[in-house]
KOLBATI-176255 format. One record per residue: x, y, z of N, C-alpha, C in turn; residue in three letters. Coordinates in steps of 0.02 Angstrom, whole numbers, plus 50000, padded with zeros to 5 digits. Atoms other than C-alpha are relative to their C-alpha. Example, Ala and Ser with C-alpha at 12.3 -4.5 7.8 and 13.67 -1.06 7.14 Angstrom:
500454994150000506154977550390500455006050000ALA;499584994149997506844994750357499615005550037SER;
END
This chain:
500134993849981474544631748181499415003049961UNK;500624996750039472854640748144500205007049971UNK;499904993350033472994654748023499375004450003UNK;500544996249992471894669348056499635002049933UNK;500384998050055470564673647931499935008049992UNK;500054992450005470564691447857499355001649964UNK;500604998050026468924698947825500065005449946UNK;500034995950057468464708647670500095007750017UNK;499914993549976468344724747770500735001850020UNK;499334998049979470094722947842500475000249930UNK;499554999750055470824719747665499985006949970UNK;500014993050031470114736747604500365005250051UNK;499654994849961470834745747752500724999649985UNK;499335001050017472514738247712500245003249936UNK;499864996850071472344743847530500055007650010UNK;500004992049988471964762647593500645001650031UNK;499344997849971473544762747704500504999649952UNK;499445000850048474664756547568499985005449943UNK;500094994950048473924769247448500245006950028UNK;499784993749964474254783147576500845000149999UNK;499264999750001476064777947595500345001149931UNK;499714999650065476404776947414499985008449976UNK;500054992550003475814795547408500545004050042UNK;499584996949949476904800647555500784998649978UNK;499225001750002478574792447498500345005649959UNK;499684994950036479004805847363500175006850049UNK;499884994449955478794819147494500534999050057UNK;499435002549944479844809747628500705000849963UNK;499355000350041481274807447495500215007749987UNK;499864993750013481154825747449500295004650058UNK;499874996249945481324831647629500714997450025UNK;499455003349975482924820847655500575003949965UNK;499464996850041484614829547619500464994749968UNK;499545004850039485974821147508500494998250057UNK;499575001649947487084821747668499744993750040UNK;500245005749962485954810247764499944993949959UNK;500005005950044485774799147613500614997249996UNK;499285002450004487654797347605500304998550070UNK;499745001549940487844795447789500595004250026UNK;499324995949985489074809847805499955003350069UNK;500114996349936488404816547975499825006749992UNK;500284993350002488064833848026500415005449955UNK;499724994750045488404849747927500635003750032UNK;499434998049966490184855047971500025007649997UNK;500094992749997489724873347925499585003150050UNK;500424997349955488464874748059500285001450069UNK;499704999249935488904881648228499854995150046UNK;500095004749946489114871548384500175003750060UNK;499904996549942489004877048564500124995350064UNK;499875004249941489434871948739499775004550056UNK;500204995649944488634878048902500484999050055UNK;499544999049946489774883849040499705002250062UNK;500364997649937489204884649222500355005350032UNK;499634994149960489584897349355500594996850036UNK;499445002449968491114895949449500674999149959UNK;499415001850048492204892749295500545005750007UNK;499434995549996493954901649290500135003849940UNK;499834996750070493914906049101499595006349991UNK;500444994950016492404917249088499715003350066UNK;500254996649941491704930849199499314997750030UNK;500635002349979490004922349216499844992749969UNK;500175005550037489084907149168499725001249926UNK;500254998250061488514906048987500154994749950UNK;499945004950056488744897548815500485002949952UNK;499474998350049490254897148697499824996849939UNK;500305002550066489874895448516500565000449944UNK;499575000350050491024889748382499605000549929UNK;500314999350057490694895048205499944993349955UNK;499975005950031491154878648131499954993650044UNK;500045006649961490704860348192500514995149968UNK;499465005050029492354852448121500504998650043UNK;499485002249953493264850248276500084992650013UNK;499935007049994493994833048292499834997750074UNK;500145002749930493514821748442500535001050045UNK;499454998349954494444827048596500245006949998UNK;499834993150007494684844848532499455004049983UNK;500614996550009492934851548536500085006650033UNK;500034993849978492484869548581500095000550071UNK;499945000049926492294864848766500755000250028UNK;499265000049981494194862348776500345006750007UNK;499794993049997494394880748746499955003350069UNK;500094997249941493744884948916499954995350062UNK;499965004649943494224870549027500555001750050UNK;499454997549962495644879449113500534994450003UNK;499475005550007496844865649051500455001349940UNK;499564998650066498294870348936500234994249964UNK;499875006350035498554852048898499474998049950UNK;500555001450058496944851748793500025005549959UNK;499934995050052496534862048641499374999849965UNK;500535000350048495124867548532500305000549925UNK;499674999250072495514864348341499435001149955UNK;500414998850058494624870348184500404999449938UNK;499625000350062495114866748008499905006549952UNK;500164993150028494934885247965500515004950024UNK;499544994749976496164899447976499665006450009UNK;500454994649990494814911947975499314997750035UNK;500595002849970493374909148103499855004350059UNK;500204997049939492354915948246499774996050057UNK;500235003549933492074910348432499635005850032UNK;500414994649968490714919748520499864996950071UNK;500185000749931490404920848704499335003050017UNK;500644997849983488594922348755499894999550083UNK;500065000449918488584926848951499285000850022UNK;500634998649973487124925349058499855006250032UNK;500084993449972487454941949122500495004749961UNK;499554995450036488324957849048500565001850046UNK;499364998649965490084961149095500445004649967UNK;499584995850030491354974349067500664996649994UNK;499385004050013492884964548998500605005349999UNK;499534995350004494464973649030500724996849984UNK;499325003650025495784960448981499764992549976UNK;500155006950023495814943748893500674997049986UNK;499375003950015497124930148860499914994449953UNK;500075006150036497424915948739500724996450019UNK;499475004849980498574901148771500134995449944UNK;499875004450050499494892148638499944992450022UNK;500105007049984499264873348622500684996650009UNK;499385003149978500624860448671500464997949939UNK;499625001450054501204857548490499875004149939UNK;500164996850063501254863848309499875007350002UNK;500074993350000501654881448316499655003849940UNK;500354997350056501074884648138499295000349998UNK;500764999949989499304881748200499805004950046UNK;500154994349959499394895948321499605005449959UNK;500294994450034498254910748285500515006049997UNK;499594994650017499144925848214499755007350014UNK;500354993750000497944939448184499244999350027UNK;500695001549972496284942048281499765006850020UNK;500314994049973494974955348336499504997750051UNK;500535000849939493964955648504499445005549985UNK;500534996050005492234962448484499484998750055UNK;500505000549949490824966448610499295001749971UNK;500664998650032488944966948574499474998550063UNK;500525001649952487284967348676499414996849966UNK;500595003350040486134960848536500224994849949UNK;499835005450054487294948448439499895002549930UNK;500144997150071486994960248289500565005249989UNK;499614994950011487874976148313500654998850044UNK;499385002049969489764973148362500425005950005UNK;499504994249986491064985548439500634996950002UNK;499285002249996492934983048410500295002250061UNK;499754998949928493764981648580500775000149994UNK;499265000850009495554976048526500144996249939UNK;499785003550056496474970248372500744998350001UNK;499275002250001498134960848359500174996649939UNK;499735002650058499174956848212500694997650016UNK;499315002849999500774946148187500224997450070UNK;499925002149929500654938948368500454993849989UNK;499615006449995501974925648406500014997150071UNK;499925003249939501894913448547500694997450008UNK;499205002349993503724911248609500094992650026UNK;499895006649971503374894048691499274997149992UNK;500565003650002502124880048694499645001350067UNK;500474999249938500624881748824500165007050031UNK;499904993749970501094900248839499385004850002UNK;500584996049992499724911948899500265008049986UNK;499974992550009499734929948821499375003450018UNK;500514996449972498774942648904499965006949962UNK;500044994250034498054958648825499465004150039UNK;500444995449963497274973948914499485003249951UNK;500594997050037495584981448846499835006650029UNK;500164994049975495254998948867499185000849991UNK;500735000750004493374996348899499635000550074UNK;500314998649943492135001849035499224997949982UNK;500685001450017490524995548945499864992750012UNK;500175007249995489644979848989499634996649945UNK;500325003350054489244968048853499804992850016UNK;500235006149990488204951948846500364994949953UNK;499755003650048489104944948700500795002449983UNK;499294998550023491014944348656500204994849946UNK;499815005150058491704937248494500755000649987UNK;499325000550030493464932148453500074998449926UNK;500035001150065493684933748268500764998849978UNK;499275001650019495304925248215500045000449921UNK;499964999250077495854930848040500554996449959UNK;499335002950030497484921748011500364995950058UNK;499555003749957498594908648089500675000049967UNK;499394999950026500394904848055500104995349947UNK;499825004250059500194894347904499734993449996UNK;500255007249986499444878247973499394998149961UNK;500535002650034498164867947890499335000250047UNK;500594998949958497054870548043500275005850055UNK;499914995549952497004882548187499904997050076UNK;500145002749929497184877348379500165005350051UNK;499964995049940497014887448540499924996050062UNK;500135004549940497194878848714499495003950043UNK;500504996549949496304892348815499855007049975UNK;500284993950014495274908048792499685002250064UNK;500284996949934494924918848952499845007049992UNK;500194992149994493994935348979500005001550066UNK;499944997249929494314945149133499535006549999UNK;500504995249991492914956749184500215005150052UNK;499854995049950493094973049282499564998650054UNK;500315001749937492564971149462499475005249998UNK;500574995950005490794978249474499965003650076UNK;500064998349934491164982649666500105007749995UNK;499844993150005490975001949668500035004250064UNK;499874996649936491075006249849500745001550008UNK;499244998349991492655014449899500125002350075UNK;499864998549931493605019750057500435006349997UNK;499634993950009494245036449991499945004850062UNK;500114995849932493535045150154500504998050055UNK;499545002249945494585033950266500685001949974UNK;499304998850023496145036250160500175007650010UNK;499864993550003495975054650154500175003050074UNK;499924997749920495805056350349500424995950046UNK;499655003449954496725041950419500634995849967UNK;499485004950034497935033450289500555003849973UNK;499414997050030499635036050223500174996949935UNK;499875003050069500215032950043500714998949983UNK;499325001750025501725026149956500055003149923UNK;500004996950062501255034949794500665003449979UNK;499444996150024502725041549693499885002349931UNK;500014996750065502885053549553500594998649958UNK;499395002250036504575045949505499974994449967UNK;500025006950027504195028349478499354996850018UNK;500625003949983502585017249471500144995150057UNK;499895005049945503485005949599499895002650067UNK;500084997549933503175017649738500615003850033UNK;499464996749967504185028749852500564995150031UNK;499525004649971504995012849928500554997549952UNK;499515002350049505885009249766500345006349965UNK;499774993950033506415027149720500824999650006UNK;499304999449990508195024449784500364993349996UNK;499705006350012508595006949732500515000749949UNK;499494999450044510135003449631499774998649930UNK;500175001250075510205003249447500424993449981UNK;499675006550016510574986249366500425001449939UNK;499534999050056512014985449236499734993049955UNK;500155005350049511834973549084500284993050030UNK;499805006749961512894960249177499574997850051UNK;500515001349942511694961649326499384996249975UNK;500565002550031510254958349210500054992949972UNK;499825007250025511134943349132499974995350054UNK;499985003249937511474936849302499324997450028UNK;500675000649968509694938749361499654995149949UNK;500375003850042509004929649207500254992549996UNK;499675006250004510234915049216499794995450061UNK;500185004749940509444900149325500664997150040UNK;499485003449973511184893549356500395004850052UNK;499644995349955511724909349449499565000050071UNK;500365000949940511314907449635500095006850045UNK;499834994749950511014921449765500444997850056UNK;499465001249941512304923049905499604998050063UNK;500345002249938511884913750067499985005450050UNK;499964995049946511484923750216499684996750063UNK;500145002349930511094921350402500535001450048UNK;499484999349945512304919350548500684999049958UNK;499345000050040513854923150441499934994649950UNK;500045005250055513164911750307500014993250021UNK;499955006649982513214896150408499374996450010UNK;500695003849994511314892050420499704999049932UNK;500245001050069511094892450235500384995749961UNK;499575004550044511614878450113499514997949946UNK;500445001650051510894874849941499954992849997UNK;500035007450013510294857649905499414999249948UNK;500435001650054509394850149754499364995850017UNK;500705002749991507544845649769499774996849938UNK;500155002950068507194833649630499164999449997UNK;500715000850000505314832149682499755007750017UNK;500314993449986504344848949657499284999749991UNK;500714999950013502514850749690499715007549986UNK;500074992950022502304867149596499305002550022UNK;500724998649977500364867149620499674995050034UNK;500255006349973499974853649751499244999649996UNK;500745000450009498094858649738499705001249935UNK;500264998650068498004860849554500035007449982UNK;499944993050009497964879749569500345003350069UNK;499644997449941498984891449691499495001350054UNK;500484998349938498154892449864500435001550057UNK;499624997049942498624899850029500404993950036UNK;499665005149961499104882650105500664998149970UNK;499285000850036500634881649975500485004850038UNK;499524995449981501404896050071500074998950084UNK;499895001149931502154891450246500675002250010UNK;499344997449981503594901650320500444995450039UNK;499505004149962505124892350372500475003950044UNK;499524997749972506754898550419500155007650001UNK;499844992450014506864916350342499425003950036UNK;500514995749974506004931050426499715004049947UNK;500264996450046505124935950273499214999549993UNK;500725001449994503304935350341499595004449959UNK;500384995750041502784950850243499964997149929UNK;500015002950066503294942150081499524994250001UNK;500445005449991502384926850142499275001949991UNK;500684997249990500824936350177499795003449930UNK;500124997350065500924944950003499854994349952UNK;500075006350039501124927949915499324996550010UNK;500605003249979499654921350007499395003349974UNK;500424995850027498604936249961499914999449928UNK;500035001250075499024933849777499704993449987UNK;500255007050014498514915549789499245001050014UNK;500734999249979496844920749869499655004149948UNK;500294995050042496444934949743500174997449919UNK;499745000250077497464930349587500414993849986UNK;499605006950013497994911949569500234999649925UNK;499785000450068498044913549379500505004649987UNK;499374995350011499274928049387500654996650026UNK;499435003749981500434916949490500274995449941UNK;499755005250054500454903649355500225003649932UNK;499814995950057500654917349224500795002750007UNK;499294996949995502304924849298500514993950014UNK;499415005349993503134907349331499914995549937UNK;499965003650059503734899049175500444993550021UNK;499695006349990504234880449194500434998549938UNK;499565001450055505794877749085500104992649988UNK;499955007049999505574858949100500674997149998UNK;499355002649986507304856449156500225000950077UNK;500034999049923506974858949340500265007550017UNK;499964993249981507244877549322499395004049978UNK;500504995950013506114891749313500175006949989UNK;499844992750016505954909349247499305003950029UNK;500494996149970504904922049353500005007349967UNK;500094992550029504294938549269499915004850062UNK;500054994949942504634952849396500095006549966UNK;499934992950027504884971749384500545003550036UNK;499464995349968506364982949408499765005850033UNK;500244994249967506324998549508499665005649960UNK;500344994250038505745008749364499324997649972UNK;500625002650021504224997149326500074996049936UNK;499945003750066505014987749183500034992550013UNK;499995007349988504764969349166500674996949987UNK;499375003850009506284958049181499904992950021UNK;500085007249979506554939349193500494998550054UNK;499535002749946507304930849343500004992850001UNK;499975006750010507954913649327500144996350067UNK;499985003749941507804900449465500264992749997UNK;499785007250007508744883549476499614995950041UNK;500365005449955508144867649561500254999450064UNK;499735000649932509194870849712499725005250042UNK;500294995849955508404877749864500344999250070UNK;499605000549935509114881350039499684995750055UNK;500205004449944508984869750186500135003150062UNK;499884997349929508904874650373500494994750037UNK;499525004649959509914866850514499674993050009UNK;500255006449998508694852050515500134996149940UNK;499775003550066509294847050345499374999149948UNK;500615000850045507514847950260499945007349973UNK;500074993950032506844862350162499945005950050UNK;500034994449953507234878450257499665005949967UNK;500334994250043506474889950117499204999950014UNK;500754999450000504634895250111499734994549952UNK;500295005150043503594880550046499304997450021UNK;500715003149986502044869250056499994997550073UNK;500155001449926501334863150225500344993150014UNK;499645006249985502264846350203500755001049984UNK;499374998550017503904854950172500234998949923UNK;499855001650069503844852449984500095006749962UNK;499894994150039504434864449856499405002049959UNK;500554997650033503044874949785500145006849960UNK;499874993450030502764890549678500235005350049UNK;499784995149952502974900449833500774999850027UNK;499345000849993504664893249856500455003349944UNK;499664997750065505174898549682499995008050002UNK;499984992250004504574916549703500395002850057UNK;499534997949954505494917849866500735000149980UNK;499335000250025507144912349783500065006149953UNK;499984994850053506784924449637500075007350040UNK;499994993649959506494938549768500755001150027UNK;499294999949973508224934249844500475003349946UNK;499604997950049509114936249676499885008249983UNK;500144992650019508134952949637500315004150052UNK;499844995149948508584960149807500825000649998UNK;499264999550003510424955749783500275005149948UNK;499804994750049510524966549627499825006350013UNK;500244993449999509424981149668500125002650076UNK;499864996349929509854982449859500704997650030UNK;499345001349973511574974149873500094993850043UNK;500015005449950511064959949980499424995749989UNK;500535004650009510104943849956499504998250059UNK;500375001349939509474943950135499275003949999UNK;500684996850002507554946150122499654999850071UNK;500284999849932507294945250313499725006850013UNK;500294993249978506194959650367499815004049943UNK;500234995850060505734964750182499295001850012UNK;500654997249989504184975650180499484997849953UNK;500555002050048502444972050111500065003549945UNK;500064995750063502374986449991500584999249957UNK;499415000150040504124982949935499984993549954UNK;500045007150030503724964249893499425000749947UNK;500585000650052502034967149804500225003949943UNK;499784996550063502824979549687500324996349946UNK;499475003250048504214969049618499684993849961UNK;500295005450046503024955549562499315002849964UNK;500604998150035501484966249512500165006349957UNK;499794993650042502404981749441499625006750024UNK;500374994349973501334993749552500165000650078UNK;499834999549935502005000349715499605005150038UNK;500454995749962500565011649769499684996150045UNK;500225003949941499945006649935499685005250050UNK;500254995749946498955013550084500074996850064UNK;499845003649931499375010750267499485003750046UNK;500374997549945498265012650418500314997850066UNK;499735001449940499055012250588499474996750049UNK;500445002849948498375002250740499615005150030UNK;500364995249968496965011050815499735006049961UNK;500144994750043496795022850669499235000249980UNK;500665002050016495075014850625499644996450050UNK;500415003649956493655009850728499824993549966UNK;500115006150026493114992250707499524999449936UNK;500494999950053491674995550585500345002749936UNK;499654997150061492835005950471500584995049978UNK;499465005350009494224992450490499724994849950UNK;500255005150048493044979950419499815002349933UNK;500144997350073492464991050280500645000349961UNK;499364999550032494274994850234500254993749968UNK;499725007150016494694975850224499524998149943UNK;500485002950042493064970950136500015003849934UNK;499894996150056493094984750009500614998649954UNK;499325000950041494904983249964499984993049968UNK;500005006850031494774964149945499514999749936UNK;500375000650052493294965549832500175003849940UNK;499784996350052494084978549732500634997049964UNK;499425004550024495564965649708500615003350021UNK;499414997649971496824974349818500284994850056UNK;499675004249953498094964349922499935003550071UNK;500144997649926497714966850116500454995650038UNK;499555003149945499064963250238500035003750061UNK;499934995749933499194967950419500324995850058UNK;499745003449939499724963350596499755001850065UNK;500164997749932499554966350780500595003450036UNK;499534996249958500404977350899500174996950063UNK;499825003749943500394965551041499904991849989UNK;500065007750015500704945951059499594997450066UNK;500325004049947499814933151167499265001950019UNK;500714998849984498024940051162499664994549955UNK;500415005450028496764926451121499475002849944UNK;500434997950055495894929350951499434995549996UNK;500555005550007494854913450926500214994050046UNK;499805006149956494914895451005500604996949973UNK;499415003450018496384891550903500715004450000UNK;499374995450012497564906950889499995006050042UNK;499864993349974498354921350981500365004549954UNK;499674994850035499054937450921500754999250007UNK;499254999350004500894939350868500195006849974UNK;499844993650025501684955950851500574999949961UNK;499415000450043503014960350727499904995249950UNK;500105005350052502224948450603499415001849954UNK;500474998650048501244949150448499484994149985UNK;500545005050007499554940850410499655002449939UNK;500454998950055498454939250260499285000550011UNK;500694998849989496734946450261499504996449954UNK;500465004550036495254935850206499265001950019UNK;500694998849984493354938850193499754994950049UNK;500245004749949492344931350337499564994449973UNK;500485004950022491244916150323499265002250016UNK;500614997649986489754924450403500005006650038UNK;500104993049970489164940850488500225001250064UNK;499764999549929489724936650661500725001249998UNK;499264998450006491594940650610500065005949963UNK;499834994250049492404956050542500304997549939UNK;499695002250056493564946850437500484993350029UNK;499505005249975494914932450444500655002349984UNK;499354998750004496744933550460500384993749990UNK;499565005750005498034919850400500645000750028UNK;499335000249979499584916950487500484995749957UNK;499675005050043500924910950367500414994050026UNK;499715005449965501594899150491499584993049981UNK;500445006150018500124887250440499754996850068UNK;500235003549937499684873750558499284999050007UNK;500625000449985498054872250638499515004749959UNK;500464995550048496614878850518500425003249950UNK;499564996850050498094882550404500185007450023UNK;499844994249982498444897250513499475005949999UNK;500624995750008496704905150485499725001150063UNK;500374997549947495994914750629499375004849990UNK;500624995850010494254923250648499975005550045UNK;500004994249951494204940750712499355003450013UNK;500654997749983492634946950801500125008050024UNK;499974992949970492224965150855499874999950068UNK;500115001649925492524962351035500365005850041UNK;499624994749979493314979651063500664999650033UNK;499395002049967494884970851112500504999549944UNK;499485001850049495744964050964500085004849937UNK;500014995650056495234976450822500535006350011UNK;499504994249990496234991350900500704998849994UNK;499325000850010497794982050887500294998049935UNK;499795002250075497754978550701500175006749961UNK;499804994950051498654988650571499954997149931UNK;500115001950062498384987450386500515003449952UNK;499644997850064499394989150217499604997449944UNK;500405002050053498274988350068500415002249934UNK;499614999850050499234986049907499635000149928UNK;500285000650059498744990349724500204992749961UNK;499895006650032498614973949616500425000849937UNK;499574999150059499574980949468499814995349943UNK;500165005150068499674967849316499634994750028UNK;500435005849978498774954749425499325001649987UNK;500704998550001497194964049402499674997049938UNK;500245003450058497034956349230499904992250005UNK;500065007149994496974939149306499494998650065UNK;500444999849944495544942349431499584993550011UNK;500475005649988494434928849507499285002250001UNK;500694997950004492884939749500499755003450069UNK;500194996049938491954950649630499734996250060UNK;500315003949950491214936449735500484995450037UNK;499525004249958492624930949842499654997450056UNK;500235003449942492254918649981500465000250060UNK;499505001149943493024915150151500394993849983UNK;499565005750018494474904050128499994994450046UNK;500035005349950494254886650198500524994949972UNK;499435004450021495794874850183499654993249974UNK;500285006450039495464859550070500434994250028UNK;499685005649972496334847450190499774998050069UNK;
END
């Protein structure tokens, strides 16, 4: 092999390069940290962040969540705190720390929630303060909690915030946990006040009727309900206690154990989980579907899975006080032998089945009968949300444009909107005709060519969704009942609701 010859000029150039490298080595060494020298990785005291996109269910906008410390173990990073999954968790080896939300737009947060992790109660946060800021420098205290106790694993605890100011930044400052070597939180959620300011006060004043009561927050419809005894409340809370059968002398209803429960077949509560079966409780079905449309997180909040095929539902008594109602794994069957109760589109037991049975037990105690057939819209919404205020508009009371405005404004304000038709057999769209004496859930339209959409709880084609046009024929047949959201408002999905499209 021929060895290349090095010229003298090349040797001198090499010498100059070596000399410069010798001069630079001390500076390079001085610029290296001892951590890098020892291979210990990043500074655990440095903050770490995660960018969260739009459409998330934890935060009111897109933005960035920032953890004060970068010590989270693999699989428990800060992003786990906002992934809408109570089976994951964020962990830090500190009992005192900050978590900051930097939203891409300013929002007025009116409520927030924390969810405990699936294990290790001593690592739950105990004391914390929520702050708001618009410059990440000056912070305003919005809420402070001390000695908080999570009664169960993966329990979501919600807190209302008396706040009307929009902030860009929100900071959760945890001051203490329950004595653990680390702190863990499964979920952190912020709920913003709906920014939709339009109202229908003019329509209510001139055309509407109200169920407001000065006696009880549950509305006039609950003023004369029975008072429960201590034994009644114990019976309500016990999942083993079943409501009385009802129907044709009780012969049509029989309890049957359903071992397979698809509590949330679509991951979150949705309208297609609500399909009316044998019971004539269409108003309740429409209310449940409206809750799924507006407040799916609220439904998850009020249903506690006891992990033994029983459930506990948080409801409200006629005075507006929260009460637990236990539901067993037995549900009633119809004459066909399958599920006769309200349930999923494939006749599976869902969250809606559980709410229906809880409603039967509630009605047996406070009205003296478990028969929920014909139960009214405003009656049902109150016992699940704690607020019985509602407004009604009779058929023909509003012209089509005002009818559309009443539906759109109410939905965007987070109110449950239920209604029906005064006549049957009129063609609404290519798939559906009107049915009188029946309740429907109202949904925003997909485009400007329709006033709104209405969902029939019978399901079926298009999941029961019909598109209503301003044809001077159908709108005059429609009546409305608009119900306050009560406690559900703290679990909102934001002001930008879309038209519901079934995901099957």
